[in-house]
Backbone as CSV, one residue per row, in Angstrom:
resi,resn,N_x,N_y,N_z,CA_x,CA_y,CA_z,C_x,C_y,C_z
1,MET,-37.712,-119.538,-6.257,-36.757,-119.013,-5.064,-35.228,-118.479,-5.423
2,SER,-34.642,-119.178,-6.198,-33.502,-118.743,-6.440,-32.826,-117.126,-7.004
3,HIS,-34.109,-117.506,-7.404,-34.088,-115.755,-7.321,-34.325,-114.544,-6.787
4,LYS,-35.170,-114.808,-5.789,-34.633,-114.208,-4.422,-33.376,-114.252,-3.404
5,TRP,-32.973,-115.362,-3.009,-31.599,-115.205,-3.039,-30.717,-115.077,-4.067
6,GLN,-30.540,-114.946,-4.657,-29.516,-113.981,-5.893,-30.003,-112.547,-5.602
7,THR,-31.146,-111.875,-5.446,-31.234,-110.703,-5.663,-30.683,-110.271,-4.108
8,PHE,-30.660,-111.157,-3.218,-30.644,-110.564,-1.436,-28.549,-110.900,-1.622
9,ALA,-28.067,-111.945,-1.929,-26.489,-112.410,-1.635,-26.295,-110.647,-3.342
10,ALA,-26.797,-110.411,-3.692,-25.937,-109.017,-4.669,-26.263,-107.741,-3.872
11,LEU,-27.329,-107.557,-2.841,-27.320,-106.726,-2.171,-26.668,-106.384,-1.125
12,ILE,-26.176,-107.212,-0.565,-25.184,-107.725,0.362,-24.222,-107.175,0.176
13,SER,-23.812,-107.829,-0.745,-22.349,-107.646,-1.140,-22.197,-106.441,-1.690
14,ALA,-22.788,-105.867,-2.277,-23.045,-104.503,-3.002,-22.625,-102.849,-1.656
15,GLY,-23.604,-104.055,-0.696,-23.428,-102.835,0.848,-21.906,-103.482,1.669
16,VAL,-21.659,-104.671,1.112,-20.390,-104.933,1.875,-19.407,-103.810,0.609
17,GLY,-19.177,-103.848,0.098,-18.526,-103.363,-1.076,-18.562,-102.075,-0.507
18,ALA,-19.356,-101.142,-0.514,-19.680,-99.786,-0.440,-19.384,-99.028,1.211
19,LEU,-18.794,-100.036,2.167,-18.765,-100.599,2.924,-17.164,-100.209,3.352
20,THR,-16.773,-101.455,2.634,-15.159,-101.081,2.465,-14.606,-100.165,1.973
21,PHE,-15.162,-99.447,0.611,-14.438,-98.895,-0.046,-14.960,-97.395,0.647
22,ALA,-15.869,-97.028,1.618,-15.611,-96.011,2.684,-14.990,-96.144,3.209
23,VAL,-14.817,-97.099,4.707,-13.898,-97.015,5.337,-12.623,-96.474,5.005
24,GLY,-11.964,-97.343,3.463,-10.765,-97.134,2.773,-10.649,-95.747,2.468
25,PHE,-11.521,-95.174,1.951,-11.364,-93.638,1.749,-11.458,-92.421,2.569
26,ILE,-12.112,-93.199,3.421,-12.402,-92.139,4.393,-11.233,-91.912,5.494
27,GLY,-10.609,-93.186,5.674,-9.204,-93.795,6.280,-10.286,-93.642,7.845
28,LEU,-11.881,-94.285,8.243,-11.299,-94.867,9.624,-10.832,-95.164,10.798
29,PRO,-10.161,-94.514,11.548,-9.026,-95.010,12.444,-9.205,-95.938,13.195
30,ALA,-10.481,-95.725,13.665,-10.888,-97.897,13.978,-10.426,-98.807,13.236
31,ALA,-11.246,-98.502,11.910,-10.371,-99.534,10.683,-9.078,-100.225,10.481
32,GLY,-7.864,-98.564,11.206,-7.011,-98.915,10.960,-6.063,-98.343,9.747
33,VAL,-7.199,-97.874,8.632,-6.746,-97.899,7.421,-6.856,-95.979,7.074
34,THR,-5.497,-95.727,6.541,-5.687,-94.221,6.337,-6.402,-93.873,4.305
35,SER,-7.465,-92.781,4.275,-7.168,-92.478,3.021,-6.485,-91.602,2.272
36,PRO,-6.591,-91.715,0.371,-5.372,-90.963,0.186,-5.102,-89.876,0.572
37,ALA,-6.712,-88.986,0.782,-6.093,-87.723,1.291,-5.895,-87.834,2.750
38,ALA,-5.957,-88.299,3.329,-5.473,-88.648,4.849,-4.278,-88.426,4.734
39,ALA,-3.478,-89.378,4.025,-1.507,-89.096,3.935,-0.779,-88.197,3.917
40,ARG,-1.828,-87.282,3.122,-0.698,-85.956,2.835,-0.485,-85.245,4.057
41,GLU,0.990,-84.398,4.273,0.908,-83.775,5.042,0.157,-82.489,4.629
42,THR,-0.159,-82.110,5.705,-0.281,-80.828,5.843,0.397,-79.618,6.876
43,ALA,1.169,-78.071,6.081,1.503,-77.504,6.645,0.859,-76.023,7.251
44,THR,0.780,-75.341,8.459,0.261,-74.469,8.470,1.782,-73.537,8.544
45,VAL,0.452,-72.435,7.666,1.393,-70.562,7.699,1.293,-70.049,8.104
46,THR,1.946,-69.057,8.786,1.265,-68.063,9.386,2.326,-66.509,8.318
47,ALA,1.517,-66.044,8.122,1.604,-65.048,7.586,1.702,-63.494,8.442
48,THR,2.215,-62.498,8.743,2.553,-61.164,8.848,2.786,-60.535,8.051
49,ALA,1.793,-59.198,8.400,2.224,-58.754,6.719,2.376,-57.162,7.546
50,THR,3.294,-55.988,7.539,3.087,-54.691,7.835,3.046,-53.898,6.674
51,ALA,2.256,-52.924,7.496,2.325,-51.920,6.403,2.282,-50.713,7.240
52,THR,2.844,-50.027,6.609,3.556,-48.643,6.373,2.516,-47.591,5.959
53,VAL,1.819,-46.320,6.327,1.250,-45.670,5.961,1.574,-44.848,5.791
54,THR,1.786,-43.161,5.118,2.216,-41.755,5.661,1.171,-41.490,4.464
55,THR,0.726,-40.511,5.060,-0.176,-39.088,4.885,0.125,-37.940,4.884
56,SER,0.249,-37.346,4.067,0.215,-35.447,4.293,-0.790,-35.106,4.232
57,ALA,-1.073,-34.005,5.023,-2.062,-33.210,5.070,-1.964,-31.609,4.448
58,GLY,-2.850,-31.452,3.288,-2.554,-30.135,3.000,-3.079,-29.503,3.965
59,PRO,-2.597,-27.881,3.394,-2.726,-26.771,4.495,-3.609,-26.597,5.107
60,ALA,-4.225,-26.338,6.397,-6.059,-25.856,6.654,-6.021,-24.711,6.030
61,VAL,-7.999,-24.821,5.547,-8.208,-24.322,5.356,-9.022,-23.141,6.399
62,GLN,-9.145,-21.713,6.535,-9.948,-21.643,7.800,-11.195,-21.257,6.968
63,THR,-12.093,-21.825,7.868,-14.107,-21.920,7.837,-13.998,-20.733,9.016
64,GLU,-15.326,-19.700,8.856,-16.149,-19.480,9.487,-16.629,-19.852,10.553
65,GLY,-17.747,-20.017,11.539,-17.885,-20.409,12.399,-19.608,-20.109,12.516
66,PRO,-20.770,-19.827,12.797,-22.001,-18.966,12.975,-21.583,-18.450,13.835
67,ASP,-20.501,-17.671,14.118,-20.390,-16.302,14.921,-19.730,-15.197,14.618
68,GLY,-19.258,-15.564,12.921,-18.061,-15.343,12.114,-17.196,-15.068,12.734
69,GLY,-16.345,-15.733,13.562,-15.217,-16.177,14.010,-14.581,-17.157,13.290
70,GLY,-13.669,-17.106,13.058,-12.271,-17.999,12.510,-12.421,-19.329,13.238
71,GLY,-12.931,-21.037,12.213,-12.700,-21.727,13.113,-11.321,-22.367,12.702
72,GLY,-10.580,-22.014,12.413,-9.596,-23.190,11.188,-8.657,-22.387,11.929
73,ASP,-7.790,-23.317,11.878,-5.841,-23.199,12.233,-5.072,-21.320,10.751
74,ALA,-5.750,-22.091,10.232,-4.714,-21.425,8.218,-5.008,-20.108,8.357
75,THR,-4.780,-18.744,8.367,-5.297,-17.378,7.626,-5.801,-17.619,5.602
76,PRO,-7.247,-17.567,4.904,-6.870,-17.827,3.742,-6.372,-17.037,3.315
77,PRO,-5.506,-17.138,1.986,-4.855,-15.938,0.845,-5.124,-14.833,1.351
78,GLU,-4.640,-13.907,0.734,-5.488,-12.206,0.187,-6.173,-12.333,-0.997
79,VAL,-6.690,-11.369,-1.048,-7.188,-11.307,-2.068,-6.399,-10.857,-3.221
80,GLN,-5.075,-11.247,-4.053,-4.671,-10.831,-5.327,-5.044,-9.414,-6.203
81,TRP,-6.243,-10.034,-6.627,-6.542,-9.086,-7.958,-8.412,-9.140,-8.315
82,ALA,-9.169,-7.940,-7.715,-10.549,-8.528,-8.618,-11.110,-7.098,-8.984
83,GLY,-11.889,-7.596,-9.766,-12.187,-6.768,-11.131,-13.163,-7.223,-11.828
84,PRO,-13.529,-6.349,-13.054,-14.298,-6.659,-13.477,-13.279,-7.073,-15.569
85,LEU,-13.686,-8.090,-16.144,-12.887,-8.057,-17.362,-14.207,-8.513,-18.652
86,LEU,-13.444,-8.227,-19.652,-14.513,-7.584,-20.778,-14.134,-8.835,-21.432
87,SER,-14.678,-9.993,-22.283,-13.995,-11.153,-22.878,-15.045,-11.350,-24.152
88,GLN,-14.255,-10.867,-25.533,-15.226,-11.439,-26.608,-14.108,-12.762,-27.166
89,GLN,-14.735,-13.981,-26.724,-14.168,-15.030,-26.957,-12.661,-14.954,-26.886
90,VAL,-12.317,-14.823,-26.078,-11.026,-15.414,-25.421,-10.625,-15.140,-24.401
91,GLY,-9.283,-15.530,-23.947,-9.182,-16.102,-22.910,-7.972,-15.232,-21.612
92,PHE,-7.768,-15.427,-20.298,-7.495,-14.813,-19.576,-6.594,-15.143,-18.890
93,ASP,-5.097,-15.111,-18.506,-4.590,-15.393,-17.516,-4.591,-14.822,-16.061
94,LEU,-5.456,-15.775,-15.299,-5.616,-15.016,-14.089,-4.638,-14.492,-13.164
95,ASP,-3.489,-15.693,-13.208,-2.265,-15.366,-12.353,-1.654,-14.275,-12.800
96,LEU,-1.746,-13.407,-13.406,-1.302,-12.115,-14.332,-1.849,-11.015,-13.163
97,VAL,-1.070,-9.860,-12.332,-2.281,-9.115,-11.696,-1.718,-7.869,-13.027
98,PRO,-2.303,-6.778,-13.729,-3.648,-7.669,-13.323,-3.613,-8.738,-14.569
99,PRO,-5.201,-9.066,-14.476,-5.550,-10.695,-15.620,-4.953,-9.825,-16.612
100,ALA,-4.148,-11.066,-17.672,-3.836,-10.816,-19.201,-4.669,-11.728,-20.155
101,ARG,-4.779,-11.046,-21.661,-4.690,-11.957,-22.307,-3.801,-12.716,-22.980
102,GLY,-4.186,-14.003,-22.559,-2.753,-15.188,-22.826,-3.155,-16.716,-22.412
103,GLU,-1.654,-17.279,-21.777,-2.384,-18.550,-21.376,-4.054,-18.434,-20.518
104,SER,-5.303,-19.447,-20.643,-6.132,-19.026,-20.456,-6.578,-20.121,-19.344
105,ASP,-7.006,-19.050,-17.885,-7.244,-19.440,-16.671,-8.410,-19.580,-17.037
106,ILE,-8.878,-18.928,-17.748,-10.805,-18.937,-18.730,-10.544,-18.282,-19.329
107,ASP,-11.700,-19.218,-20.543,-11.566,-18.536,-21.839,-13.630,-18.358,-22.041
108,THR,-14.116,-17.652,-22.210,-15.170,-17.940,-22.952,-14.888,-17.868,-24.282
109,TYR,-15.614,-18.998,-24.816,-15.469,-18.598,-26.075,-16.889,-19.932,-26.854
110,GLY,-17.994,-18.913,-27.320,-19.357,-19.647,-27.804,-20.459,-19.552,-26.895
111,PHE,-21.322,-19.499,-27.315,-22.826,-19.709,-26.102,-23.621,-21.140,-26.271
112,ASP,-24.342,-21.375,-25.612,-25.119,-22.441,-25.240,-26.916,-21.931,-25.456
113,GLY,-27.149,-21.142,-26.661,-27.993,-20.582,-26.048,-27.427,-19.257,-25.625
114,PRO,-28.585,-18.576,-24.216,-27.983,-17.497,-24.353,-27.098,-17.290,-23.334
115,LYS,-26.253,-18.828,-23.171,-24.922,-18.576,-21.553,-24.120,-18.846,-22.575
116,ALA,-22.975,-19.006,-21.539,-21.487,-18.391,-22.179,-20.977,-19.865,-21.719
117,LYS,-20.357,-20.582,-22.858,-19.505,-21.712,-23.204,-18.255,-20.990,-22.254
118,LEU,-17.546,-21.994,-21.188,-16.409,-21.872,-20.511,-15.305,-22.909,-20.751
119,TYR,-14.639,-22.200,-21.846,-13.329,-23.328,-22.045,-11.612,-22.724,-20.999
120,GLY,-11.119,-24.431,-21.498,-9.827,-24.157,-21.162,-9.325,-23.770,-19.558
121,ASN,-9.998,-24.842,-18.714,-10.012,-25.475,-17.626,-10.947,-26.084,-17.312
122,ASN,-11.330,-26.487,-16.235,-12.025,-27.116,-14.980,-13.199,-25.553,-13.942
123,TYR,-14.106,-26.175,-13.881,-14.977,-25.004,-13.850,-16.276,-25.517,-12.278
124,ALA,-16.309,-24.945,-11.166,-17.569,-25.794,-10.390,-18.362,-24.666,-10.599
125,LEU,-19.316,-25.143,-10.543,-20.377,-23.764,-10.389,-21.319,-23.576,-9.012
126,VAL,-20.863,-22.454,-8.910,-21.958,-21.859,-7.689,-22.927,-22.358,-7.455
127,PRO,-23.655,-22.571,-5.986,-25.051,-23.046,-6.006,-25.761,-21.549,-6.442
128,GLU,-26.837,-21.427,-7.050,-27.314,-20.178,-7.321,-27.692,-19.235,-5.966
129,GLY,-27.283,-17.713,-6.076,-27.397,-16.906,-5.014,-26.241,-16.969,-3.988
130,GLU,-24.696,-18.381,-3.886,-23.938,-17.819,-2.601,-22.929,-17.582,-3.762
131,GLU,-21.875,-16.361,-2.410,-20.750,-16.171,-3.710,-19.735,-16.894,-2.360
132,PRO,-19.034,-17.958,-2.781,-18.069,-18.580,-1.871,-16.638,-17.908,-1.026
133,ASP,-16.427,-17.996,-0.043,-15.059,-17.322,0.518,-14.053,-17.861,-0.257
134,PHE,-13.008,-17.958,-0.060,-11.628,-18.591,-0.673,-11.842,-20.492,-0.375
135,GLY,-11.558,-20.730,1.409,-12.293,-21.902,1.496,-13.669,-23.085,0.432
136,GLU,-14.637,-22.333,0.437,-15.360,-22.898,-0.178,-15.432,-23.529,-2.098
137,CYS,-14.735,-21.614,-2.160,-14.111,-21.682,-3.689,-13.464,-22.847,-3.984
138,LYS,-12.323,-23.323,-3.314,-11.841,-23.856,-3.102,-11.888,-25.876,-3.213
139,LEU,-13.388,-25.865,-2.569,-13.853,-26.868,-1.811,-14.198,-27.614,-3.030
140,LEU,-15.244,-26.419,-3.915,-16.047,-26.343,-5.065,-15.189,-26.688,-5.823
141,ALA,-14.232,-26.238,-6.363,-12.794,-26.402,-7.227,-12.299,-27.946,-7.867
142,THR,-12.080,-27.732,-6.382,-10.999,-29.177,-6.308,-12.260,-30.473,-6.284
143,THR,-13.525,-30.491,-5.947,-14.214,-31.668,-5.783,-16.084,-31.479,-6.447
144,LYS,-15.856,-30.535,-7.403,-17.057,-30.473,-8.251,-16.910,-29.604,-9.797
145,PRO,-15.778,-30.196,-10.054,-15.227,-30.061,-11.511,-15.840,-30.337,-12.221
146,GLN,-15.767,-29.248,-13.689,-16.720,-29.721,-15.095,-16.028,-29.046,-16.028
147,SER,-15.957,-29.764,-17.717,-14.953,-28.978,-18.568,-16.276,-28.197,-19.412
148,ALA,-16.454,-27.402,-19.401,-16.979,-26.080,-20.536,-18.636,-26.221,-19.984
149,PRO,-18.456,-25.803,-19.280,-19.936,-25.284,-18.429,-20.493,-24.315,-19.108
150,ALA,-22.049,-24.588,-19.145,-22.548,-23.213,-20.116,-23.182,-22.326,-19.038
151,VAL,-22.918,-21.350,-18.422,-22.579,-20.840,-17.483,-24.220,-19.284,-17.603
152,ALA,-25.167,-19.362,-16.852,-25.855,-18.121,-17.263,-25.815,-17.066,-16.546
153,ASP,-25.834,-15.619,-17.260,-25.912,-14.470,-16.574,-26.306,-14.684,-14.987
154,GLY,-25.259,-13.799,-13.552,-25.491,-13.748,-13.071,-25.285,-15.024,-11.569
155,ARG,-24.533,-15.794,-12.707,-23.989,-17.511,-12.059,-22.554,-17.386,-12.109
156,SER,-22.409,-17.871,-10.862,-20.648,-17.987,-10.477,-19.657,-19.537,-10.760
157,VAL,-18.972,-19.528,-11.060,-18.052,-20.692,-11.050,-16.618,-20.181,-9.970
158,CYS,-15.636,-21.221,-9.452,-14.539,-21.504,-9.137,-13.780,-22.189,-9.415
159,LEU,-12.791,-21.748,-9.899,-11.328,-22.360,-10.812,-10.078,-22.332,-10.207
160,ILE,-8.947,-23.201,-10.587,-7.910,-23.749,-10.124,-6.927,-23.030,-10.846
161,THR,-6.246,-21.647,-10.830,-5.345,-21.536,-12.050,-4.277,-22.443,-12.275
162,ASP,-3.675,-21.932,-13.423,-2.791,-22.462,-13.893,-1.265,-22.593,-12.993
163,GLY,-1.585,-21.667,-11.833,-0.577,-21.310,-10.584,-0.934,-21.919,-9.503
164,GLY,-1.838,-22.283,-9.571,-2.480,-22.910,-8.427,-3.474,-21.876,-7.287
165,ARG,-3.370,-20.697,-7.772,-4.131,-19.800,-7.217,-6.204,-20.419,-7.063
166,VAL,-6.724,-19.509,-6.338,-8.147,-20.159,-6.497,-9.262,-19.039,-6.906
167,ALA,-9.837,-18.800,-8.234,-10.453,-18.420,-8.806,-11.622,-17.970,-8.316
168,LEU,-12.982,-16.466,-8.158,-14.022,-16.821,-8.433,-14.337,-15.863,-9.290
169,ALA,-15.655,-16.766,-10.571,-15.446,-15.901,-11.790,-17.159,-15.386,-12.046
170,THR,-17.521,-14.193,-11.876,-19.314,-14.422,-12.529,-19.830,-13.778,-13.697
171,VAL,-20.543,-14.719,-14.682,-20.698,-13.853,-15.247,-21.877,-13.005,-15.350
172,ASP,-21.849,-11.377,-15.438,-22.753,-10.875,-15.905,-23.880,-10.723,-16.465
173,SER,-22.967,-10.806,-17.746,-23.791,-10.289,-18.604,-23.377,-11.255,-19.885
174,ALA,-24.439,-11.990,-20.778,-23.446,-12.693,-22.209,-24.781,-12.382,-23.423
175,ASP,-23.256,-11.563,-24.253,-24.454,-11.366,-25.196,-24.314,-12.067,-26.928
176,PRO,-24.721,-13.241,-26.391,-24.573,-13.790,-28.014,-23.789,-13.114,-29.545
177,GLY,-25.012,-12.516,-30.191,-25.090,-11.663,-30.601,-23.722,-10.672,-31.125
178,THR,-22.873,-10.171,-29.957,-21.771,-9.175,-29.817,-20.594,-10.548,-30.462
179,GLY,-20.860,-11.449,-28.539,-19.930,-12.271,-28.531,-19.284,-11.617,-27.506
180,ILE,-20.114,-10.770,-27.265,-18.858,-10.533,-25.438,-20.023,-11.105,-24.267
181,VAL,-18.985,-11.423,-23.405,-19.139,-12.002,-21.828,-18.871,-11.004,-20.565
182,ASN,-19.285,-11.220,-20.173,-18.675,-9.356,-19.316,-19.184,-10.426,-17.558
183,LEU,-17.240,-10.247,-17.467,-17.076,-11.204,-16.258,-16.512,-10.169,-14.843
184,THR,-16.916,-10.257,-13.828,-16.237,-10.025,-12.296,-15.155,-10.982,-11.831
185,VAL,-14.392,-11.051,-11.572,-12.917,-11.409,-11.272,-12.917,-11.681,-9.995
186,LYS,-12.648,-12.641,-8.925,-11.734,-12.493,-7.679,-10.782,-13.577,-8.203
187,VAL,-9.209,-12.952,-7.791,-9.016,-14.328,-8.249,-7.894,-14.200,-6.298
188,TRP,-7.829,-15.165,-5.488,-6.905,-15.085,-4.193,-5.437,-15.018,-4.719
189,GLU,-4.337,-15.006,-3.525,-3.368,-15.118,-3.691,-3.141,-16.668,-4.000
190,GLU,-1.592,-17.202,-4.279,-1.144,-18.449,-4.171,-1.129,-19.068,-2.536
191,GLU,-1.545,-19.617,-2.498,-1.763,-20.346,-0.786,-0.335,-20.847,-0.563
192,THR,0.058,-20.110,0.858,1.610,-20.426,1.094,1.496,-22.412,2.494
193,THR,2.512,-22.547,2.226,2.122,-23.648,3.250,2.986,-23.850,4.337
194,PRO,2.778,-23.417,5.855,3.577,-23.004,6.609,4.914,-24.484,6.541
């Protein structure tokens, strides 16, 4: 029988010890005891953040509505130059009137099969069968640029020249045998800001 009482006494002792520990650690106010965690002072911090945002909008681009009337606030720039260019592995400066060989805004150099490879700039491939206006070409050139695309006959690209002009170039024909690429190019005047 003494063994049962010893086990019983040990269980009661363990329970009282656990209860004492819990009351002391948790810091029950009824027991008048505070835990080490409760003894720490806490501070409430209120932070106020002020953000100043400055934005600048670029010039508005006129787009045509369904009736053909202008729907934008600004008039697109006039065409600075439009016409054919014959390239035999040379680049053209499209900021000049007429464009001339030199600082390359568009450079046909090499082929990918029958397609002309364009270098010297970032080009946005125009969806097949479309001829974008100034606003559409500018949007394509600034949002979908690619470097060194291979462009098939009849396809067009939009680009931004070193002088900030928007240009549309169409590959009329490309002949890998001779290295000649015939282009039709339209360059708009530089956009003015109000």
